[in-house]
N, C-alpha and C positions, 0 to 999 in steps of 0.2 A: 277581413281576409283570414286572420288567424282563427276566428271562430268557425269559419267554413272548413278550414283544414282540420281543426280539432274534431268537428262533426263527422267529416269523412273518415278520419282515423278510427273513431269510435264505431261507426257503422261497419268498417272493415273488420275490426276486432270481433264484433258480434257475429258477423257472417263466418269468420274463421272458426269461432267457437262452435257455432251450429254445425258447420261442416265436420268438425272434429268429433262432436257428439254423435252425429249421424253415422260417421264412419266407424266409431267405436261400437255403436249399437249393432251395426251390420257385421262387425268382426267378432262378436261374441255369440255364444250359444248356451242353452240351458241343458244341464244334465241332471237326471234324477235317478234314484235307485234305492235299494234296500240292502243293508249289511246284516248278515245273520251269522250265528254260531254254526260251524260246520257239523258239529255233533248233534245239537238239539234243534237246529233250524229256527231258533228263536231270534228275534230282533235284538241287535246290540246298540244300546244308547251310548252317546258320547264318543263314537268312533271319529277320529280325525280324518278328514278327506281333503287332500291338498293337491293342487296342480304341482307336479314334481318340478323342483328347482325354483319355486316361488313361495311367497308367503300367503298366496291366495287360497282360501279354503273355507271349510265349514265343518260342523259336527252333526252327527245323526241325532234324531229325536228319540223319544222313549221307545218307539217301535222299530228303531233302526233305519228309518227313512231319511233321505237327504235330498236337497235341491241346491245346485251350484251353477252359477254363471261362469263360464270359462272362455278365454280367448279362442278365436277360431283356429289359431295355430297350435293350441295346446295338444300335446301328444300323449301324455301319461298322467294318470292319477295315482296317488299314493294313499293307501288305506292303512292306518295304524291305530292300535288300541292296546292298552296295558293288559298283559296276560295272553296276548295273541300274536301270531306271526304276521308281520307287516307284509303287504302285497303291493306291487306295482302293476297296474293294469293299463294296457293300451286303449286309448279312446277310439281311434279310427273314426268311423262314420256313425257310431252309435249315439243315441240320445238317452238310453236307459242302460245303466251299468249296475247289475246286482253282483255282490261279492259274498262269498262264504269264507270267514276267517277261521283258521285252525288254532286251537289253544296251544300256546307256547308254554311249556313247563318252566316258568321263570323261577321255580324253586331251585333249579340248577344254576341259572345264570343271573338271578336277581342280585343286584348290587346293594350292599349295606354300608353305611357310613361307620368307619372306625376312626380311632385317633389318628389325625394327620393323614387321612387318605380314605380309600374305599377298598372293599374286597367283594368278590363274588360270594354269595351265601355259602356255596359248597366249600369254599376255601377257609371259612372261619373255623378256628380251632378253640377259641374261647367261648365263654357264655355271654352272648349278646342277644338282647330282645328288642324288637321293634314295635312301635305303636303308630298306626296310621293317623293321618290328620283328621279323617272323618270320625274316628273313634275318640280322638282327643277332645273334640268340641261337640260331641253328642249331647252332653249336658251343658247348660249355660254356666260356664266357669269364668272367673276373673283371673285365674292362676293356672299356669300350665301343669303344675304338680297335681292340682285337683283332677285334671283329665287323665292322669296316670293311675288313679286309684283303682285297684282290683283288676287292672288290665294286664299286668305282668307278674308272672311268678317270681317270688323272691323280693318283691318291692312292696313295702308296707307304707301306705300314705295315710297319715292321720290328720283329719281336719280338726285341729285343736279347738277351734272356735268357728261358729257360724257367722261371725261378723263379716260384713262386706269387705273384701280385700284382706281378710284376716290371715293369721299365721297358719302355716302348713308345715308338718314334719314329715320327712321322707327318710325311710331306713331301707337300705339295700343290703339284704342278708344280715339283718340284725343290727343292734346298737354296738358300735365299735369303740366307744370311748366312755370315760367317766366324767371328767371335767372339760374335755375338749369338745369339738363339734363332731356330730355323727351325721351331718347333712352331706349329701353327695356334692361333687363339683358339677356345675352346669356350664356347658360350652355352647354358646349361641353363635353360630356362624364363625367359630374360631375365637370368640370373645369369652373369656373365663369369668364367671360370676358365682357368687355364693348366696345361699339363703340362710336367714337367721331372724331373730326377733323374739320378743316376749308375747304373752297372750293378748295384750292390747295394742300390739304394734302392727304396722302394715308389712305384709310379706314383700321382700324385694322382687320376687317373681311376679307380683301383681302388676308391675310396671310394664310387663311384656304382654302383648296381645296374642292370645292363643290362636286366633283366627289366621295369623300370619305364618303359622308353622306348617311346614310340609311333612316332616317326619321327626320322630324322636327315637333314638337308639339308647339303650341302657347297657352300659358295660359293667357286668356284674362280677366277673372273676378277675383274679390278679393278672392273668396274661392279657386280657383285653384292656384293663385300666392302668397297668404299670407304666404305660407310655406317658402318663401324667404324673408319675413319681410321687412326690411328697404331698400331693393334694388328692390322691386317688384311693386311699384306704377305705373310704366310705362309698366307693363306686363313682361312676361318671355318667352323666346324662348329656348326650349330644343332641342338640336341637338345631335342625336345619330349616331355615325359612324358605318360603316359596320364591322361586326364581322364574325369570322369563323363559318362555319356550318358543322355539321356532314355529312359525305358522300364523294363521289368521289372528288378528287382535281379538281378544275375548274380554268383554266387560261383564263383571258379575256384581250384582247387588244382593246382599244377604242381610235380612232384618228379622228380628223377633221382638215381641213385647209380651209381658206376662205379669202376673201378680204372685206374691208370696205371702205365706202366713205361717204362724208357729204350729208345729205338729201337735203339741200338747201343753197344757198348763198344769201346775202342781196344785192339788186340792189343799186348801187351808181352812182353818176355823172361820166361821162367819162371825158377825159382830156379837150376836147373842152368846155363842159358845166362847168367844174370846173374853167377853165381859165376865162370864161365870168363872173362867179360869183365873182372871185377874183378882177377883174377889177371894178365890181359894188361896192363891199365892201370897197375897198381902194380908190375908185374914182380916179383911175389912168389908165395908159395903160401899166401895167407891162407885159401883154401878148398882143402884137400888133395884132396878127392874131389868135384868139382862135380857129376858125374853122379848121385851118390847123393842129391842134394837134391830131385830130381824137380820137380814143378810149383811147390811152395811156396805162399805166401799170395797169394790173388787179392784184392788190395786194392779193386778196383773193385766186386767183388761185395759187399764190406762197406759201401761208402758208398751204393750204389744199392739201391732197394727197390721193391716193388709198393706203390703208395700209393693210398688211397681219395680220391674226390672226390664231393661231394654238394651238392645245391641243393634247397631247399624254399621254395615261395612260396604264400601265400594272398592272394587279391585279391578285393575287393568293389567292384562298379561298378553305379551306377544313379542314378535321380533322376526328378524330374517336370519340368514346364515351367518352374518357378521355380528349383529347386535341383538341382544334379548333384554327385555325390560319387564319388571314386575313392580307395580305401584299400587299402594292401598292406603285408604284412610278409614279410621274406625272411631266410633263413639260408643262407649259402654257406660251405663248408669244403673246402679243398683242401690235402691233405698233399703235400709235394714228393717227387719221385722220389729226391732226395738226403736222407739222414737229417737230422733236426733242422731241416728247412725246412717251413714251412706258412703258409697264409694263411686267416684266418677273418674273416667279415664278418656283422654283424647290421645290418639296415637296415629302414627303414619309409618310407612315402610317403603323404601326404594331400593331395589336390587337391580344392578346393571352389569351385564357381561358383554364385553366387546373384543372381537378378535381383530387385532391391529394388522397382523400378518400371520403367515404359517408358523412363525417362530415365537410370536408374542401375543398373549391374551391378558387383558386387564379387566378389573371389575371392582365393584363396591357393594357393600351391604350397609344400609342406613336405617336404623330403627330409632324412632323418637317417641316419647310419651310425656304426658303431663297428667298426673293423677292427684286427685283431691280426696282425702279420707276424713270423714267426720265420725268420731268414735264416742262411745260411752264406756265407762269402766265396768267390766264384769270379771268374774273369776277371782274372788278374794283368796289370799293365801293365809288368812287367819281362820281359826276354827273355834267354835264354841263360845265366842264372846261377842261384845257389841260391834267389834270391827267388821263382822260379816254384814251387818245391816247398815253400816255407815260407809263402806268402801266399795260397794257394788250395787248397781241399779237393780239387779235381780234379787240380791239379798234384801235390799230395802223394800222391794215390792212384796216379798213373801213375809217379811217381818213387820211390815207396817200395820199398826192397829186398824182393823176395819171399822172401828168406832169413830175414827177421825175422818176429815174431809180434805180433798186436795187443794181447793181454792177458797179464797175469801169471796165475799159477796161481790166485790168489784172485779173478780176474775183473775187477780194476782195469786201467786202461789202462797199457800198458807203454811208457814213453818210449824212443825209439830210442837215446838216449845211454847207457842202462843195459843195452843188448844188444850182443853182438859186441865186447865189450871197449871200448866207446865209439867204435868205428870210424865210426859213423853219427850222431854227436851233432848234426851240422849239418843233418840231415834230420828232417822232422817226421812223426810218426805221423798219418796222415790222420784218424783218429778223434778226434784232439785238437780239430779244428774243430767236431765235433759236440758237444763238451763246453763250448764257448764260448757264453755267453749273448749273443744278439744279437736283441733283441725291440723292436718298435716298435708302440705302441698309439696309434691315431689316431681321434679323434672329429671328425665333421664334420656341420654342419647348413647346409642351403641353404634360404633362405626368400624367397619372393616374395609381396608383397601388391600388389593392383592395384584400381583403381576406374575404371570406364568411364562417362563422362558423355556423353549425347547432347544436344548444345547446340542445334543446328538440324538440319534435314534435310540429311543428308550430312556434317555436321560433328560430330566426336567428339573428346573429350579423354581421355587415359589418364594417370593418375598411378601410377607403378610404383616400389615400394620393394623393394630387394633386399639380402639379408644373406648373406654367406659366412663362417661362424664355424667355425674349426677349431683343434684343439690336439693335440699329440702328446707322448708320453713315450717316449723311447728308453732302453732299459736294455742295458748291456753288462758282461760280466765274463769275464775269462780266469783260470781257476783255477790255484792253485799245484800242484795234483795232476798237471798235464800237463807240468810242468817237470822236466827231468833233475835227479836228486838232486845231482849235482856242480855244477849251475848255480843251485841255489836260493840266494837271498840276501835281503837286507832289502827289496829292491824287487820281489820275486816276488809274483804276484797283482795284477791290475789291474782296475779297474772304472770305470764312468762312468754318469752320468745326464744326459740332455739333455731339457729341457722347452721346447717352442716353442708359441707362440700366434699366431694370425692372425685379423684381423677386416677384412673388405672390405665397404664400404657403397656402394651405388649408388642414386641417385635419377634417374629419367627422367620428364620431362614430354613427352608425345607428343600433338601436335595433328594430326588427319587430316581432310582434306576430300575427298570423292569425289562425283562427279556425272557424268551423261550428258546432253549437250545436242545438240539437232538430230538426235536419234536415233542418229547414227553416231559421235559424238565422245565418247570417255570421257576423264575427267580426274581425276587423284588427286594431291594434294599432301600431303606429310608433313613436319612440322617437329618437331625434338627439341632439348631442352635437358637436358643430363645432367651430373652431378657424381659423381665416384667417389673414394673414399679407401681406402688400404690401410695398416693398422698391423700390424707384426710385431715380436715380441720373442722372445728366447731366453735361457736360462740353462743353463750347463753346469758340471758339476763332475767332474774327473778325479782318480783316486786310485790310488796304487801302494803296495805293501808291506803286504799283509794278513797277520795272524798265522795265519789258516787260511781255509778256504773255506766255513765254516758259514753265514755270513750273505750270501755273495756281495756284490752291490752294494747291499744294503739297509741297510748300516751303514757308509757311506763314512768316517765319523768314526774308524773303527778303523784306517784306513790310516796309514802313516807319512808319506806325502807327499800333499798335496792341492792342486789348483789350480782356480781358479774364473774363468770368463769369462762375460760377458753382452753382449747387444747389443739395440738397438732401432732401428727405422726407420719412417718414414712417408712416403707419397707421395700425390699428388693429381692427378687428371686432370679438367679441365673441358672440355666438348664442346658444340658448336653445329652442328647439321646440318639439311639440307633435301634433299628428293627430290621430283621431279615425274615422274609417269607419264602419258603421253598415248597414246591409241590411236584409230585411225580404221577403222571398219567391221570390226574384228577382223582387219584386214589389215596395217596399218602401226602400229608402236609405237616410241615414243621415250622414253627414261629419262634424266634429268639428276640427278646427285647431287653434293653438296658437303658436306664436313665440316671443321670447324676444331677442332683439339685444342690444349689448353694443358696442359703437364705440368711438375710440379715437378722432374722428372728432367733436363729439358733445360737447356742453358746459358743464361746471362743474355741472350745475343744472339739466341736462338732458342727462346723460350718457347712460341711458337704455330706451328702448321703447318697448311697448307691441303691437302686431299686431294679433288680433283675427279674425276668420271668421267662419261662419256657412252656410251650404248649405244642401238642401234636394231635392229629386226627387221622382216622382210618375209615375211608368210605367202603365199608364192607360190601355194599351193593355192587361195587365194581368187580368183586371176585366172581369167578365163574360159577361157583356153587350157589351164589345168591341171585345171580341173574336169571336163573331158571325158576325162581319162585314167583309165579305170576302175580300174586296179590301183594308182593313186596316191591315198592317203587323206590324207596330210599332207606338207607341204613348207614349211619355214621357214628363212630365211637370217638369221643373227645376226652382229652386229659390235659390238665395244666397245673402249674405250680409257680408261684411268684411272691414277691415281697413289694408291698406298697406302703406309703407313708401318710401321715396325717399331721399337718402343721396348723390346722384350723384352730386348735385350742391355744396356740401361743399368741400372746399379745405382743405388739412391738415393745422392745426394750425390756422384756420380762427376764431375760438372762442377765441383765446388768443390775448393778446397785442403783437404786432410784431414791430420789427425794421428792417431797411434795409439800404444797402449802396446806395448812389446815382448812377444814370446811368453813364456809362463811358462818360467822357467829362463834367460832371456836378459837379466836385469836388469843395470843398470849397476854396475860395481865402482868405487867412489870411496873412496879411502883405506881399502881393504880392507873396505869395507862395501857390501853390495848395496843399491842404491837403485832404486826404480821410477820411471821417467821416461816422457816422451812425446816422440815424434820425428815430424817431417814424413813423411808416407807417400804423398801424392798431390799432383800439381801441378794447379792450376786450369785449366780449359778452358772459357771462356765461350761458345765456338762449338760445343760438343758438342750434337748434335741426333739426331733419329730417322734410321734408315736408310730410304731411299726407293726404291720399286719402281714403274716405269712399265711397264704391261702392255697389249699389244694382243691381241685375240682375234677370230677369225672362226669361226663354227660353222654347221653344217647339221643340221637335224632332219628326218628322213624317216620317213613312215609308209606301209606297203604293205599291200595286201589287207585293207582295213578295219582298219588298224592292228594286224593280227595280227603283223606284223613291224615293228619300229621300229629305226631306225639313227640314232646321233648321232655326228657327226664334229666335232672341234675342232682348230684349229691356233692356237698362241699363241707370243708372243715377250715375254719379261720381262727388262728391264734394271734391275738394282739398283745404286744408287750410294750414296755416303756411308756405306759399310759401316764398322762399328767395327773398328779394327785397332790393335794395340799397336806403336807406333813407337819405336825407340831414340832416346835423347837424348844429347848430349855429356855427359861426366862433369862438366864444369865447371858444369852446371846444378844439380848436387846431386841429381838424380833419374835413374834408369836408363831409364825409359820414360814415354810418355804415350799415353793412349787417345784416339783422335780418329776423325773420319769421313774416312778416306783411301782405302779400297778400293772396288772395283766388280766385279761379275760379271754374267753373263747366263744365262738358261735359255730354251730354245725346244723345242717339241715338238709331237707329234701324239697325239690321243686318239681311240679308236674304241670304241663300245659298241653291242651288238646284243642285242635281246630278241625272242623269237619264241614265239608260241603255236601249236605245230605241230598238235596234236590238241585238239579241244574237245568231243568226244562223251562217252560213258560212260568212255572212256579218254582222260584228259587228259595232255598232254605239253607242257611248256614248257622252253625253254633260254635262257640268257643268257651273254654273254661280253663281255670288255673287254680292251683292249690299250693300253698307254701307252709312247711313246718320248719320252724327255727327254734333252737334251744341255745340259750346263752348261759354262761356261768362265770362268776368272778373267781379268778385263780389266785390273785394276790392284791393287797391294797398298798402296803408300804414296806415290803420286804419282810413280812411275817410279824411285825410288831402289833398291828391291829388286825383282829379277826372279824370285827363287826362294828358298824358305825351307823347311828341314826341320821337319816337325811331330813326327815320331817318327824313329827310326833308319832307317826304310824308307819313309815317306810324306812327300810334299812339297806345298807350294803353289807353283805356277809360273804366271806370266802366260802366257796362251794355252792352258793345259791345264785339264782338269776338276779339280774339287776332290779332294784326297786321293789322287792317283795315286802308285803305288809306284815308288821310284827305288832301285835296288840294283845290285850287281855282277851280271854275267851268268854263271850256272852253266855250267861246261864239263867236268863230270865229276870224276874223281879222278886225282891225280898218280900216274902209274904208274912202275915201275922203268925207268930209262934216260931219262926225260923231264927236260928242264931245268925248274927251278922259278924263276919270275920273282920278283924282289925286290919289296917294297912291301906285302906282306900276310903273314900267318902261314902261309905255304905250307910243306909238308913232304911227304915220300913217304907215300902212303896218305891224304893230306889232300885237302881240297876244292881244286879248280882253278877259277879264274875267267878270263874272257876279257880280253885286253889290247885294249880297244876302239880306242884311239887309236894303237896300234902303236908306242909309244915304248919298249917293252921293260921297263917298270916298271908295277906295279899301283898306281894312285893314285885319288883321288876323281874324276879326269877320266874314269875308266873306268866310272863309274856312269851308268846310263841308265834311262829309264822302262821298266819291265818289266811293269806291270800297271795296270788301271783298275778300281777297286771299284764304279764306277757301271754299272748294267746297261744293255744296249742296249735292252731292253724288258722290261716286267713285264706279267703277264696273269692273268686269272681266268676260270673257266668253271663254270657250274652247270646242272644239269638236274633237273627235277621231274616225276615220273610219279604219276598216281593213277587207281585203278580201283575203283569202288564204295567200300568202306571202307579200301582199302589205299593207302598212299602211299610213294614211294621217292624219295629225293633224294641227289644227289652234288655235291660242291663241290671244285674243283681250283684251285690257285694256283701261280704259278711266276715265276721270274726267269731271264733269259737274257743271257749275255754279260758278267756281272760277275766280277771276280777277287777272291779272298780271300787275304790274307796269313796263312798258317797259322804264326803265330809260335811256337806250342808246339813245332813241329818243330826250331826252333833250340835248344831245351833237350833234347829227347828223341831227337834224332839226333846228339847231341854227346857221345860216350862219354868224359867226363872222370873218371868214377869216382864212387862213393858214391851214385849214384842210378840207378834203372832206366831203360831205354830202350825205344823202340818195337820191335816184333818184327822189323822189317826189319833191325835191326842184327845179327841172327844171321848175316846174309850180308855182314858188313862186310869191308873190304879187308884182305888179308894177303898175304904173299909167295906163298903157295900158293893164294890165292883173290883174284885181282886184280879185285875188284868195281869197277864204274865208277859206283856209286850211293851206297854208304855208306862213310864214312871208317873208318879203323882206330881202335882204342882208344888214347887218349893222355891224359897228365896235363898239366894247365895248358893255356894257349892257348885261343883262341876260334874258332869258325867265322865266316867273313865273312858279312855279310848279302847273300844272293844271291837270284836268281830261282828257285832250286830249290824254295822253299816258297811261291811264288806259284801258286795253284791256281785252276782253273775253278770258280767258285761257282754255276754255273747249276743250277737244280733244278726239278722238277715234283713237287708234293706233293698228295696226296689229303687235304685238310683235314677233310672230313667225308663220311660215308656213313650214311644213316639210313633205316630201314625202320619204318613205323608202320601201325597198324590202328585204325580208329575202330569201336567196337562198335555193334551195333544199339541203337536207342533203349531205354532202361530207364526205367520209370516213376519219376518224381521226379528224374531226371537229364537234363540237356540233351545232354551229350556225355561220352563216355569214350574216350580215346585212349591206347594203349600203344605204346611204340616202343623200339627198340634202335638204338644209334648207336656208331660208332667214329670217332675223330679222329686225324689224322696217321697214317692207316692205312699209307701207304707214301710213300717219297720216292725219286725217281729222280734221281741226281746222281753226278758223278765225284769229288766232294769227299771227302777222306780223314778229315776231322775228325768230331767228334760230330754237328754240325748245320751245314748251309750257311746257315741263316738266323741270322746271328750278328754281333755287334760288341762287342768288349771295351770300347770307349770310349763305349758307350751312345749318347746323343743328340748326340755331337760332329758338327760340320759338316765337319771336315777330316780327322780320324783315323777313317776308315770302312773297312768290309770287313776288319776285323782280328780274328782269332780266337786268343786266348791262354787257351783252356780256360774258355769261358763255360758257364753252366748250360744243358744241352741241353733241347730241348723233348721232351715226353712223348707217347707213344702211349697212347690211352685207349679203354676199352670201357665202355659204360654202358647202363642201361635206365631208361626214364622212364614216368611216368604223368601224364596231364592229365585232370582231371575238372571239368566245369562243371555247377553246380547251378541 
């Protein structure tokens, strides 16, 4: 009986379901149509078509056509598209609805993100630049900063290394510090993060997926950035991730796959030439028949490879009037063009916004990532000695004797000390570096929670809670198997583990009041109270002396010797800030900003700092005399002045007297017993404070021909004082140095940016370009005591000069037969000759002069985009002009001391029968003097990206399918002889810049991609 009742119930449910489906089918109808540009009559792709008041809708295809099933009782369709005026159209009894959308000049009402809020673009009085998401990911980048390169005037992005996930340096309007940080502050959905790291480190920004970013705003002048106070002297980069939008749910799959290869290799001597040189240097017949050796081993071909790169992302976006959701998952994997280097990242993003009531809205932003970086060491900081070929895989590959072989007969690595009778035991097999474990696994989670309360009309309160949680585990192991057998001992084999954890918490209470009175006056006031804390800790264990390589660093307890270190720090920053924005008739604007920061890093006498700013703008286009100029569509004059701070160079507890334990192995020996003790390590400085920048800016925004052409010009002057500088102390103090606010410098420059929509018909063509000229100068180092100081063996800090200029002897050719050789340097017949600048007949330090400037005269970028029907073509160029590079690698590989290979030019070295005036003869011992010979022009023009795409005709069930092919770093025009002109061995250093000692080169890549929207 129960079975019969159950069967009847099921039949009833099925009938009910069928009746419902039939009734729904009968109560819907299909609408079609085409959406066009009212001016050009061309189809508009991607227009949102919604049944008004619902989330039911679709988007148009590449030709502007759409098909939409709507309820029978639907009354109105809403058509909306960025850059056009939205339209509501009555459906009535029509089945075909064609609509022409009129262009909406969003240059007037476009909203840009500013600190703690938004503004209409016409209201901005400071210097703010925006980068679109499409431009940001036009090239396959692992780091958001890479996507900014040459996109914005006034922003210099240097890819210090081409290693996957590698270090990036960003300078906004020049370098603003000497010993502190010059990196800007990054704010991701309200979460404040910093970028830092050395040449072989992973950039913190590489943990953030660039595909999740909606827009990037760069706050360049003091009025725009002063709202961030003591962290804003280097500029601020505001990153907004993609959020859910009201309307039909959209699912997007974006994928590309490609291959990478090295742009160039350096020509070196082959085996026959190397053997001949060795015989000359050591004056023996070690190689009886050099010519028979031929080409020998090509070591560069063994370390470079064709490497894959791939990226896959699935995104879901949609919502209704109450709740909007954006969700994405991403996988990025880039193998390096040097063996054993790679960067892999898994990431996800969830953004939710929900309106609880008319008075309350809540939301969250959640970004998580897990990144794994496998690295190899490049970029040696030593010059002219064996360290170059033992500390870097590139140095080892260039210096490796081509007469040796990489592997034994059994396929294992063949240490050089076991070949050629041990002649080359001090040189390293380049493949050793690929056998060394150097892995860093990084977990990072960024969380923002907010609640918006509408208190009264125009008055809102936002409570924002932010978390930046990260941890990393770094593994390293150098195996016994790569050590020469004769050198194996109890300490062979070394490994380490480093675990670091960081937690940053930030709470902000933001009160905003906005109103318009007497029709023409707009007023907005913002007040913020914020408190931020950062907790960091690390634990490290190092071990040497392993019995074998079986466990690598996973059983450090097996090692003979182990040392442990640990650290912990905490900082706090409390802030109080206010901003007033006033406007009159959309013609005159005035902004006032002030922020007070109190930091635990500062000295007792300077715990708090005030950072004020003022700016104004005059929209001249609103004046009667300007409105009558038909070809002029916008004209605005801007001016600003403000003071910002930089606390990035201060370490926790640096203002206090500190003590420390000695380094492992440096314990005290008391009565023949080693004791661990603590010694004073730092002197207190209660006056230690933030670095302070005062900046003035004047700008002009011009729109021509209905804003089809826009021009932005800015001129700025920035003076930075109270710079952190390490000053020497008398020995009687018991300390060698003290860090204090002693130095000062200035930056001044011009910025130009142009955007033009040249064609807007069926064939669309737009171009954009920017150019930046910045000049910096050191004004003071330590209160006048020091006028000049060497930073490296060839770069200096000098009052009155730019940062990091090169100071060397002046190259004067080769000492020839019959010429007199001046005393004072290692001069010899067939050796390098330097100029006697002061004419005293002796070569000394007085003969060193400034021979190069690593700072460019200007940097620039250019992009062009063409589209016709379904096809699109884009190209992006970037360049630098007038900067010098110190090619330090040449000091090692144009110095024929023996036992290491040399650059190919040494085949034309000096001899009695070949009096070359460029390359020295082979010689044992001695060193080349540091001269201008290796200061090279580092100017370049690079094709960063060339992309050809095609959007397929509309396919049922799919909103859009686009396929494309792309190439990156296609060509580089330069006179520089090294691997890559975009380089710096010292990574983010403010003073040792423009130096190349064999840094990981950038790759050329070719890839194909697919973008599908459901």
